[in-house]
C-alpha positions as CSV (number, residue, x, y, z in Angstrom):
1,M,0.0,0.0,0.0
2,D,1.3,3.4,-0.9
3,T,2.3,5.6,2.1
4,T,0.1,8.4,1.0
5,M,-2.9,6.1,0.9
6,L,-2.0,4.7,4.3
7,L,-1.7,8.2,5.7
8,L,-5.1,9.1,4.3
9,Y,-6.7,5.9,5.7
10,L,-5.2,6.6,9.2
11,T,-6.2,10.2,9.1
12,W,-9.8,9.4,8.0
13,N,-10.1,6.8,10.8
14,F,-8.7,9.2,13.4
15,A,-11.3,11.8,12.3
16,A,-14.1,9.1,12.6
17,F,-12.8,8.2,16.0
18,C,-12.8,11.8,17.2
19,L,-16.3,12.3,15.8
20,V,-17.6,9.5,18.0
21,G,-16.0,11.1,21.0
22,S,-17.4,14.5,20.1
23,D,-20.9,13.0,19.8
24,K,-20.5,11.3,23.2
25,R,-19.6,14.6,24.8
26,R,-22.6,16.3,23.1
27,A,-24.9,13.6,24.3
28,Q,-23.8,14.1,27.9
29,S,-24.5,17.8,27.7
30,N,-27.8,17.6,25.8
31,R,-26.4,19.5,22.7
32,W,-26.9,19.1,19.0
33,R,-25.9,15.5,17.9
34,V,-24.2,13.9,14.9
35,R,-26.6,12.0,12.7
36,E,-26.3,8.2,12.7
37,R,-26.1,8.3,8.9
38,T,-22.9,10.4,9.2
39,F,-21.2,7.6,11.2
40,F,-22.3,5.0,8.7
41,G,-21.2,7.2,5.8
42,M,-17.8,7.6,7.4
43,G,-17.7,3.8,8.0
44,L,-18.7,3.0,4.5
45,F,-15.9,5.2,3.1
46,F,-13.1,3.4,5.0
47,G,-13.7,4.9,8.4
48,A,-15.3,1.8,10.1
49,A,-12.2,1.0,12.1
50,G,-12.2,4.5,13.6
51,V,-15.9,4.5,14.4
52,L,-15.7,1.0,15.9
53,A,-12.8,1.9,18.1
54,G,-14.5,5.1,19.2
55,M,-17.7,3.2,20.0
56,Y,-16.0,0.9,22.4
57,L,-13.5,3.3,23.9
58,Y,-16.1,6.0,24.6
59,R,-18.9,3.4,25.2
60,H,-21.1,5.2,22.8
61,K,-23.7,3.7,20.5
62,T,-22.9,0.2,21.9
63,R,-26.5,-0.5,22.7
64,H,-27.7,0.2,19.2
65,M,-27.8,-3.1,17.3
66,T,-27.5,-1.2,14.0
67,F,-24.0,-0.1,15.2
68,V,-23.0,-3.3,17.0
69,I,-23.7,-5.3,13.8
70,G,-23.3,-2.7,11.1
71,M,-19.9,-1.3,11.9
72,P,-18.1,-4.6,12.1
73,L,-19.7,-5.6,8.8
74,L,-18.5,-2.3,7.3
75,L,-15.0,-2.9,8.6
76,I,-15.0,-6.4,7.0
77,L,-16.1,-4.8,3.7
78,N,-13.5,-2.1,4.0
79,L,-10.7,-4.6,4.6
80,L,-12.0,-6.9,1.8
81,F,-12.0,-4.0,-0.6
82,L,-8.5,-2.9,0.4
83,Y,-7.2,-6.5,0.0
84,I,-8.7,-6.7,-3.5
85,A,-7.5,-3.3,-4.5
86,W,-3.9,-3.9,-3.4
87,S,-3.4,-7.5,-4.2
């Protein structure tokens, strides 16, 4: 994998991870929230690892079955696509 692509992948996942943390803080203070489709959009476009890590580190969205099942499936799809693209 090209180093630029790896850096983009890591940066995007870090942004997804930070977004989960931000939404958790917003939930605790009853402020405007991030839409669930935003998390799934980030996950679909190679940010599933970041969203998933954020979910469990911040204990956020872990009771929503759509996230508990959906994010690992998106991560598998992300990894499968990356494997196919770079093999």
